[in-house]
N, C-alpha and C positions, 0 to 999 in steps of 0.2 A: 461712706466711712461716718460712724459715731464720733459725737464729739464727748469728751470727758474734763469737765472744768473742777479744777482742784485748788482749796485756798490754804493758806495756813493763818493764824490769829494775827492781827494787826497789832504790833507791840508799840507800847509807850517808849519814847526814845530819851528819856532822862536818865539812859545809863550803857553799859555795853552789854553785848549777850555775854553768856557764859556757857560752858560745855552743856550743861542741860537743856540749852533751848535747841541742840543740833538733834535731840530724840525727833521733836518735831518735823524739822526739816527732813529728816532724812526717811520718816514714815511715809512724808507727801511724795517725796522724790520716788520712793520704791513703788506707791502707788501709782504715779505717773510712768514709772518707767514700762511696769507691768501691762498697763493701759494701752500703752504703744506699742509693746509686743502682740498684743491681742488685736492691732489694727485701728485702734482707735485716735482722732484728733485730740491731742490734751491741750490744755492750758493751765499754767500754774502761776496763782497770785499771791503776792503779800504787798505790805505796805507800812507806812508808817501813821501812828496815832499821834497827830501834831498837835491837837486843839486842847489839850489838856493842862490842867492848873500845875499839875506837878512838872511839865515840862518849863512852865514859867519860872516856877523856885529853882528846878536845877540849872537853869540858864542864869539866873542871878546870882546864885552858889559861884556860878563858875565864871562870872563877871561878863557876860557874855551878852550881845542883844539877841531877842529871842530868836529871830529868824536866822541869824548866824548858827545860833545853838542848835537849830532844827536842822539845817542844812549840814553841819558836822556830823552829828548823830546820825541822821537818817541814811547818810553815805555809808556809817561805819557799819549799820544795820544790813543795808542793801549788800555791802561788799563780802559781808560775813557768808552769804547764801554761795558766792562765788568760790569764797574761800574754802567750804565745803562740798564744792563739788556738784552745788543744786544750782541750775538756771531756772531764773524767775524770767517770764513771759511778760509779766507785769508787775512793776512796784510801784503803788499808787499812794502817794503823799495826801495826807490832808490839809496840808496849806496850799494845796494847787487850786487855785483859783478858777483856773480855765476848766479843769476835766474833774475835779471833785465837787466845789461847791455849787454848781447849778443841780447836780443830781441830789444832794443834801436838802436842798431848798424846794425841789421839786418832791419828793419824798414826804417833807413836812405839809406840803400843800395837798398832797392826795390824802392824807392822814385828817387834816383839817376840813376837807372836803367832806367826808365821811361823819363829822361831826365828833372828833376822837381827840380832840387838842382844845383844852379850856385853861383859862388862867385862875391862880386861887393865889393866897397867901399861904406860906407854909413854913414849919418851923421844925428842924430835926439834925440828927447828928450826921456830920458828913465827914466819910474817910476818902482823903486826897489820894492816899496810893492806890485805893480800888475805884476812885471816881464814882464813888455811889454812896448813897444816904443809906444809913443803918438803922433798923430799929435795935430798941434797947436790948431785946431777948438774942438779939444777933452778937451782942456783943460779950467778950470774957473777961470779968473784973471791968468794964469799963473801957475795955480796949480792944481793938478791931483784932480778930484771931489772926488774921494772914499777915498784917503789916506790924502787928504789936505796939498801935500808935493809939492815942487816945483821938477818936474824931472830934473835928470842931463843931460848935453847935452854931449852926446856920438860921438866920430869919429872914425870909423875903418873897418877894412875889414872883411867882413862875409859872410857866404854860407844863400843863401837866397832860398826860396821854392816857387814855382809858384802857388800861390792860386788865382790870376786872370785868370788862365787858367779853373778854375773849377767853375766860378761864375753862368755860367747857368745850369750847371748841378745841383748845388745845390738849385739853384731856382725850377728847375723841380722836384726835389727830396721833397723837402719839400711842395711845394704847391698839390701836389699829395699825399701827405701823406706815402709814400713809406719810409720816413725818418720824422719818427713822433715826433713834439715838443708839451709837454704840460705845462702849460694852453696855451691858444689861445693868450692871450695880449705877452707872452714872444715868442711864434711862431711869432708874429708879427713884434716884435724890430729884432729878428733874420731875417727875410726876409726883414725889412726895411734896415739893415745894409749891407746886400749883394747886396740889387738895388741900393745903393748909388755908389756904384764901389769898386771891393776888389782890393787891392794892395796887390803884393809879400811882407812877412815879412822874418825877420831874424830867422834863425834857428840856430846860434850858436853864439859862443863869443869867443874873445882872452882868452888866458891862463890867460893874466894878469888881465882882468876884471872879468874871473870866479873864480880868488883867488884861485886855488888848486881845486875847486870841479867840479864833472860835467864826463860827459861818453865822452872819446876822439871820435871825428870826425876820422872816417875809412878813412886812408892815409895822415890823416894831424894832426900831432902830436902839432901844433900850436893851435889847436881851439877845442873846448869843445861844445858838443850837447846842443842845447839851451832848457831851462825847457819844453815847449810847444811839442816838440818832445820827451821828454822825460818823463816829468811825467805822460801825457795822455797816454801813452805807458804802465803805470802800467796796468791798465783795462785790458792788452792782458797778460802783463808778467807774472803777478801775477796767471794766469792760463796755464801757459807752453808756451807761445810764445817765441821760441829761444832757447828752454830746454827741452821742452816736448810737440811735436808735437801731438802726441793723444790725451792728456789732453785739448790742447788749441782748438783742433777741436770739443771736445764734448762740450765746453763750449760756444765757441764765435760762433755766433755774442752776446754781450750783448743782454739782454730782455729791461734792463732798466738802464740809468744813472740816479741816483737821485743827484741834483746838487743844489747851489745856485744861485740868478740872476746875482751876479757880475761875474760869469766866464761862461754866457749865451754863448758869442760869441767864447770862444775857445773850447767849445763842440758841438755849432751847426754851424759851420763854418770851424774853423781849423782842427779838429780832423776828420770830414767826408771828408775833402779835401785830408787829408794825406793819409786817408785809399782809398779812390779813386784812387789815385796816387800810391798806392803800389799795389791795384788790390785786396784789401781784402775786406770782407763783413763790413758794418757798422753796427752799434749799432741799435737795431729796435726801441728804444722811448728814449727822454731826456724828466726828469720830473724835473722842475726849481721851486723852493719855493722862496718866497719874503724872506725880513730880520725879525728876529726877535729883536728889539730895547730897549733900554730904554726908561723911559718915555719920553714922547714929540717927537719921532722920533729919540732922541740921540742916535748916534752910540754906541753900547758896546765898552768900552776902559781903559783898565788897568789904562790908566795914570789918569781919569777920575774918578778911583773907582766906575764903575758904572755898572760893569760886575760879575756878582755873578758866580761861580763856581758851576757846577753841583752837587758836593757833598755836597755844602752848603745847597742849596736847597730840595736835595732827604732828607738828616738827617733832616731837618726839617718837611717835610709834607710826606715823602714814595715815594718811585719811582712811584708807581702807579698813584698817583695824579699828577706827574709832566708829567708823559706819558698821562693821560687825558686833560690837561691843552693844551697841546703842538696840540694834535691830535685833538681837539675839537673847540679849539680857535682861530686857524690859517688856514684859507683858504689858499689854495694851491698859488692862484693869488696874494693875498695880503702881505705886510709888516704888521708887529704886534708889539705893545709896550706892554713889558712886565713889570708889576707893581705887587709890592708883595700882594697890595692891592685889584686888580683885581682878583689875584690869590686866596688869600683868600675867595673873595665872590664867585666865580666859586664853590671852593672845598665845601664851606658851603651847597650852594645851590642845588648842582648836586651831589656829591658825598654822603653827610653825610646827608642832608634832605631828597634828593630822592631815591636814589638806594641803599644806606646802609641803610637807614630806613626802604625800602621797605623790604629787606632781613631779616632784624631782625624781624619786624612784622608777617612775613610769620612763620620763625621758630616759634617764641613764639606762636603762634597760633597753630602750629601744634606739640609742645610740651605738651601745655595745653590741646590740646585735645584727646591725646594719639594717635595721626594719624599715620596710618600705610599705607605707599604706596602700592595701587592693585599690585599683582604681574603681571598684563599684562600691566602696565605703559610703555611706550615707554620713553628710557633715551638716545637712539643715537642721537637724536636733530640735524639732518642734515636739514639745515634750506631754504627751498627754499623761498627766498625773494628775487624777483628780483629789486626791489628798492633801496634794501640795498647791493645787489652786483655789479647791476652798479654803483653806489656811490663809491664803492671800487676799480673796475674796472678802474673808470675815477679819483681814486686819488681824491675826493670830500670826506675827512674822516669826518670833520666835519658835513656833511648831512649823512653820514653813522651813526654817532653817535646820531642825531637829530632822526632816524627812531628807533633806538634802546629806547632813552628815549619817543618815542611815547608807544613803549610797556609797558615801566615803568610806565608811566602816566596814564594809558588804565586799568593797573593791581592795581595800586592805587585807581583809581574811583570804580573798581569791590569790592574792598575789604571795601570802604567804603558803598557802595551801598549794599552790603550782610550782611555786619555787623555780623561776624563770631563770635565775641566774645557773643556777643547774642545768636547763635546756640549752642555755648558751653555751655552757662548757662542755655539754656532751654532744654539741652540734644536734640537737635532736629537732627534727623537723615542725614537731608540734609549737614550737616559740612562736612562730606565726600567729597560729591562732589564739595562742595565750596574749599575745601583745596585740592584737587586731582585736580583742573583747575588753582589753584593758583602756585601749586609745578611746574607744568607741562610748565606754563608761565616762572617762574623763572628760569627754566632750559634752555628754550630757548632764554633769555636774555643771560644767562651766556656764552650758544653757540655761541650767535652772538659777544659777548665781547670778544671771545679768540684773535683773531688777535690784538687789542687792548690794553687790561688790563689782559695779560696772568695769572697773580698770582690771579687777583681778580676772573676771571672766574674758576679758579682752586679751589678755597675756596669755592665758592657759589656750585660748583657740587659737592666736598665733603662733604658739608653741607648738603646736598638735595639728595644724590644717594642713602644713606641707607634707611632699611625701616623705622626707626626709625630716627626722625629728633627733633635735639635739638637746643636752642637757644644758642650763642657764642657771645661773645665780638663785639662789632661794629665794621665792616669795614672799617670805615673812621671816628673815632673819631670827633665829631665836634668842630673847632677851635674857 
């Protein structure tokens, strides 16, 4: 059995998840379900980036001790995965001194032994939102373009990592696809950034600026390890790095990191450079999706009251409808504007009127005809569909859905052409042949839906697996 190790991004836990976050969760879960269908042993990991200054500030704002704040919000993020039907095998927290801190210090020491960590005084513009220093040319009118805030001017002595040393090696790895970045537009962004010239970056903070959180720098009690050496390492510490070598060797390297476009640079430049320095294997692939925004491309924001929580949308429309929308409507390389109007339009057209109506039609016809499936019928439905498989393997989820809905449309046309209701009325023996084909096709459609809409696929399979087929309430009642 092959292993397939998938991760999602490690979020700061200074706020709550919004509906846009579910895109990444559903993408990762679909990849996992597909790999399991192929027979792989899979592991899905996420976690919480807790050793960040923005978490300290958020805790102070809420009037909670930092650890209590971290416990509260890490649980909210972890529980959101279960809410959206995505089971995590590991949720690794950054404040875990037993299973995270030893691996963080181990990675630091490996890079230090290779001569890639040094100390120097530094002055620069620091964006707390990004947890990153910004060059002046990265700012727009003096503001961080992502958070629309003026960065703090910071001056202190820190440890730095020799990122510049790995510039040519990174270009070679990315251009040869030995280190794969998908999609192409995000790969081009990473290469463009590297070719502009890499600068060494800060990998520690003073205790004063860290405000009491963070993993101590080995042999320097005055400094804490900076967020990128820390949070990115959750991908390894969560599977044993620094505390269970055998487990880590089984699962590492990651087969795929699934992340958002705002953290492209940290995963395609900083992370592989750190691993090269430490002499450790690189992840095989980085999958980078765009943003799900509010209407008109406006960023989801709690202060603007435009960021619906996943629970709100799921309770209104159902989990499978949310999964369908995110996976079918958001191409991997693009941003997407989420509106309830568009959601309802897609729901009615695709799920209620098309797929749901087709399932209901066929079941009702089978019941009316007292149709009994032939004993020789194949119910395994392992589908050999190269176009579908290729789309899934290249993370073109919307195109895989398009393939499935071509089959839905073709089956609807078949029903309209054969008019089985007339065959039933006229007791025409051909009804058995027509319904046998329709049931076989609907079971194939259910099999293809499994990685995307697991509950819907299971309901369809159960409805059509027995010898007697009965009509049931609609899968997706029309809005």
